[in-house]
Backbone as CSV, one residue per row, in Angstrom:
resi,resn,N_x,N_y,N_z,CA_x,CA_y,CA_z,C_x,C_y,C_z
1,MET,-2.907,-7.570,12.715,-1.471,-6.992,11.712,-2.119,-8.157,11.028
2,TYR,-1.475,-6.925,9.869,-1.927,-8.063,8.523,-0.545,-8.278,7.596
3,HIS,0.485,-8.028,8.218,1.772,-7.962,7.490,1.708,-9.452,6.767
4,ASN,1.287,-10.674,6.557,1.533,-11.532,6.508,0.243,-12.484,5.782
5,GLN,-0.979,-11.702,6.123,-1.988,-12.352,5.705,-2.966,-11.790,5.230
6,PRO,-3.053,-12.029,3.836,-3.798,-11.173,3.009,-5.038,-10.912,3.552
7,SER,-5.765,-11.956,3.743,-7.360,-11.870,3.863,-7.681,-10.781,5.661
8,ALA,-6.344,-10.807,6.108,-6.719,-9.562,7.165,-6.405,-8.097,6.571
9,ALA,-5.327,-8.281,5.695,-5.076,-7.044,5.237,-6.144,-6.407,4.619
10,LEU,-6.637,-7.332,3.592,-8.569,-7.225,3.116,-9.493,-6.085,3.529
11,GLU,-9.049,-7.118,5.104,-10.351,-6.796,5.907,-10.040,-5.191,6.246
12,GLU,-9.060,-5.193,6.521,-8.486,-3.712,7.357,-8.934,-2.242,6.366
13,LEU,-8.538,-3.057,4.722,-8.838,-2.392,3.551,-10.388,-1.732,3.395
14,LYS,-11.114,-2.871,3.852,-12.723,-2.525,3.835,-13.125,-1.682,4.824
15,GLU,-13.078,-2.283,6.333,-13.079,-1.305,7.260,-12.762,-0.082,7.484
16,GLU,-11.200,0.005,7.101,-10.949,1.188,7.675,-9.981,1.777,6.712
17,GLY,-10.195,1.685,5.342,-9.343,1.684,4.111,-7.955,2.585,4.242
18,LEU,-7.292,1.704,5.058,-5.495,1.126,4.974,-5.185,0.431,4.166
19,LEU,-4.277,1.129,3.300,-3.579,0.379,2.366,-2.287,-0.388,2.507
20,PRO,-2.213,-1.223,2.419,-0.642,-1.869,2.897,0.052,-1.661,2.734
21,ASN,1.337,-1.946,3.081,2.550,-1.307,3.145,3.133,-2.004,1.785
22,PRO,3.817,-1.485,0.381,3.961,-2.353,-0.263,5.209,-3.121,-0.006
23,VAL,5.573,-3.452,0.960,6.675,-4.476,1.375,6.199,-5.516,2.222
24,HIS,4.939,-5.610,2.429,3.941,-6.648,3.309,3.135,-7.245,2.223
25,ILE,3.002,-6.667,0.916,2.258,-7.570,-0.238,3.133,-7.965,-0.888
26,ARG,4.583,-7.233,-0.961,5.704,-8.289,-1.765,5.608,-9.338,-0.894
27,ASP,5.542,-9.721,0.304,6.457,-10.935,1.068,5.231,-11.756,1.127
28,MET,3.887,-10.886,1.232,2.513,-11.850,0.687,2.271,-12.439,-0.553
29,ILE,3.131,-11.920,-1.669,3.766,-12.459,-3.143,4.345,-13.808,-3.017
30,ILE,5.515,-13.690,-2.332,6.737,-14.231,-2.646,6.277,-15.508,-1.605
31,ARG,5.662,-15.276,-0.519,4.764,-16.261,-0.003,3.644,-17.080,-0.177
32,ALA,3.370,-16.998,-1.062,2.186,-17.710,-1.817,2.542,-18.491,-2.505
33,ARG,2.158,-19.708,-3.176,2.688,-20.648,-3.946,1.768,-20.790,-5.239
34,LEU,2.353,-19.718,-5.977,1.579,-19.299,-7.689,2.410,-20.268,-8.968
35,SER,1.546,-20.276,-9.895,2.303,-20.340,-10.936,3.098,-19.750,-11.703
36,PRO,3.936,-19.721,-12.938,4.758,-18.916,-12.914,3.794,-17.423,-13.683
37,GLU,2.683,-18.097,-14.459,1.838,-17.079,-14.938,0.966,-16.100,-14.310
38,ILE,0.699,-16.863,-12.924,0.050,-15.914,-12.143,1.097,-15.401,-11.221
39,ALA,2.338,-15.358,-10.993,3.415,-14.889,-10.000,3.635,-13.449,-11.331
40,LEU,3.915,-13.699,-12.611,4.278,-12.748,-13.598,2.955,-11.248,-13.516
41,GLU,1.600,-11.841,-13.271,0.401,-11.082,-13.341,0.471,-10.324,-11.942
42,LEU,0.517,-11.057,-10.846,0.741,-10.259,-9.659,2.040,-9.201,-9.700
43,ASN,3.059,-9.650,-10.226,4.243,-8.946,-10.239,4.174,-7.686,-10.823
44,HIS,3.527,-7.665,-12.005,3.228,-6.511,-12.695,2.148,-5.546,-11.738
45,LYS,1.380,-6.561,-11.374,0.604,-5.230,-10.829,1.045,-4.889,-9.444
46,PHE,1.813,-5.640,-8.596,2.756,-5.232,-7.511,3.385,-3.670,-7.981
47,GLN,3.934,-3.980,-9.296,4.834,-2.451,-9.645,4.269,-1.563,-9.630
48,GLN,2.668,-1.888,-10.422,1.631,-0.815,-10.516,1.304,-0.066,-9.204
49,TYR,1.571,-0.880,-8.206,1.073,-0.617,-6.925,2.033,-0.040,-6.423
50,LEU,3.072,-0.013,-6.562,4.329,0.115,-5.913,4.770,1.478,-6.106
51,HIS,4.489,2.018,-7.609,4.188,3.118,-8.272,3.330,3.905,-7.677
52,ALA,1.987,3.373,-7.468,0.932,4.820,-7.614,1.130,4.737,-5.578
53,PHE,1.393,4.394,-4.806,1.541,4.350,-3.478,2.892,5.318,-3.208
54,GLY,3.818,5.361,-3.800,4.817,6.393,-3.685,4.062,7.439,-4.346
55,GLU,3.658,7.730,-5.292,2.911,8.792,-5.088,2.074,9.139,-4.418
56,THR,1.353,8.092,-4.129,0.180,9.193,-3.005,1.089,9.305,-1.904
57,GLN,2.120,8.975,-1.287,2.890,9.093,-0.322,3.471,10.644,-0.369
58,ASP,3.960,11.085,-1.245,4.481,12.206,-1.871,3.220,13.195,-1.556
59,LEU,1.971,13.112,-2.180,0.929,14.172,-2.525,0.652,13.979,-0.983
60,ALA,0.502,13.104,-0.151,0.104,13.459,1.233,1.127,13.953,1.974
61,LYS,2.390,14.081,1.741,3.568,14.664,2.423,3.437,16.102,2.245
62,ASN,3.326,16.619,1.037,2.939,17.712,0.713,2.035,18.724,0.891
63,LEU,0.738,17.803,1.506,-0.124,18.482,1.502,0.024,18.616,3.170
64,LEU,0.428,17.716,4.082,1.148,17.341,5.121,1.832,18.890,5.928
65,VAL,2.972,19.028,4.831,3.879,20.009,5.162,2.901,21.359,4.907
66,GLN,2.296,21.860,4.010,1.285,22.845,3.775,0.536,23.091,4.859
67,LEU,-0.084,22.087,5.408,-0.981,22.462,6.404,-0.224,22.494,7.580
68,ALA,1.001,22.069,7.965,1.912,22.489,9.283,2.542,23.759,9.060
69,ASP,2.402,24.218,8.207,3.232,25.897,7.888,2.030,26.444,7.524
70,GLN,0.853,26.476,8.125,-0.090,27.373,8.439,-0.182,27.627,9.480
71,PRO,-0.870,29.147,9.919,-0.679,29.740,11.376,-2.001,29.067,11.800
72,ARG,-2.480,28.768,13.267,-3.469,28.277,13.286,-4.547,29.437,13.971
73,LYS,-5.375,29.288,13.495,-6.978,30.273,13.612,-7.549,29.648,14.933
74,ASP,-7.312,30.247,16.218,-7.789,29.785,17.111,-8.841,31.097,17.928
C-alpha cells in the first residue's frame, strides 16, 4: 500500500501503471518537510494533477457506461 509512501507509489506506477489517488498525494506532500518554495511548486503541480485526474475519471466513466450499455455478442 502506497498511501503515505512516495517510493511505493512510484513503484506501483512503474510496474502496473496505477495512478495514485490525489488524496494520497496531497497527504504525502503535507507529511514531507519541504521548503516554502518547493511546497508552492509541488502544490501547483498537484493542482494540475488533480484536474487531469478528474478529467481522466470522467472519460473512463463515460467509456465504461457506453460499454456497459452495449449488448454482448456471444
